[in-house]
N, C-alpha and C positions, 0 to 999 in steps of 0.2 A: 576536791571531790569528796562528797559525803559518802561514808561507808554505810552499808546496809547492816542492820542488826537482824540476826536470825529470826527472832520472834516476830518480826514484822513481815516476814515472807509468807506468802499465801500457802505454800506447801506444808508449813509447820503447824498449821491450825489443826487441832483435833488429835495430835499425837501426844502420848505420854512418854517420858524418857526416864531411864535410870540415872540418878544423879551422879553416881560414881563412874559410869561407863558411857553415858550419853547414847545408849542403845534404845531403840523404840520398844516399848513394852506392850503396846496394843497388839491384839491378835490381828492377823490379816496379812496381806502381801508384803508388808514391810516389817513385820514382827521380828525382833532380834537384830535388825540391821542398824547401822549407825545413822545419825540424824541427817547426814548428807545424802543418803540413798534416795529419798523422795525428791530432793532438790534436783539431782541429776536425772532421775527418771522422768520428771516433768520436762526437762530439757530434751530428753530423748523423744518424748511424745511430740515435741515441736520440731523434731529433726535438727536440733541445734548441737549435736555432738561434733567433735573435731574430726572423728574418724569412726569407721565401723569395720570390724574384723569378723569374718565368717570362718568357722572351722570346717573341716572335712565332713563333720557330722551334721552340718546345717545349722549349728548354733551361731547366733549373732551376738556380738559384744559391742556396745556403744562406748566409745573412748573419748575422754575429756582431758584436756591439758589443764591442770590446776592453776588458777590465777591467784594473784595476791588478794583479791577480793574474796575468793573462795576460802583462802587460808584465814582471813579475818573472821569470816562467818563461822567456820568450822575449825576449831583448834586441833582436831584429829588430823587435819590435812597440812599441818605446819611444815612438814618435811616432804610432802608428797609432790610428785611431778605429774602423775597420771592416775585417773580413776576410771575403772571399767564398770559397766552396768550391764546386767543380763537378766533375762526372765526364764524361769523353768516351765516345763509343760503343764504344771499346775497353776501357773499365774503368779508365783512368788518372785519378787524382785530381789536381786543380790548385787553386791558391790565388792570391789577389790581395789586396794591402793597399790600402785606400782606393780601391775601384773608382770608375768614373765616376758611378755612381748613389748614392754615399755620402750626398749631401745629401738625397736623397729618403728614405733610410732613417733618417737622423738626425732628420728633421723629423716622422717618424711616431711 
């Protein structure tokens, strides 16, 4: 199996990154987020998440189980099991590694 290099993925085009932290430096909905956030956001737009969790406040979190390919592409995910993605009321997209509800997701 040929592994994908991050630079070849369509989502990464047009973003600038801090070398030391791999955070997106461009202003906009992904500004300040890790490089993997647009990757998972694009998968959310295609309804490719592994699970979706709704809070009592009506907030939605897209949940992804991190694969070995994901870990190869994004070194920040080397020990991660779950990534959650959500959007705020202003349209900014956020991510979290191994959120507090990860045990609930992994057992399903």
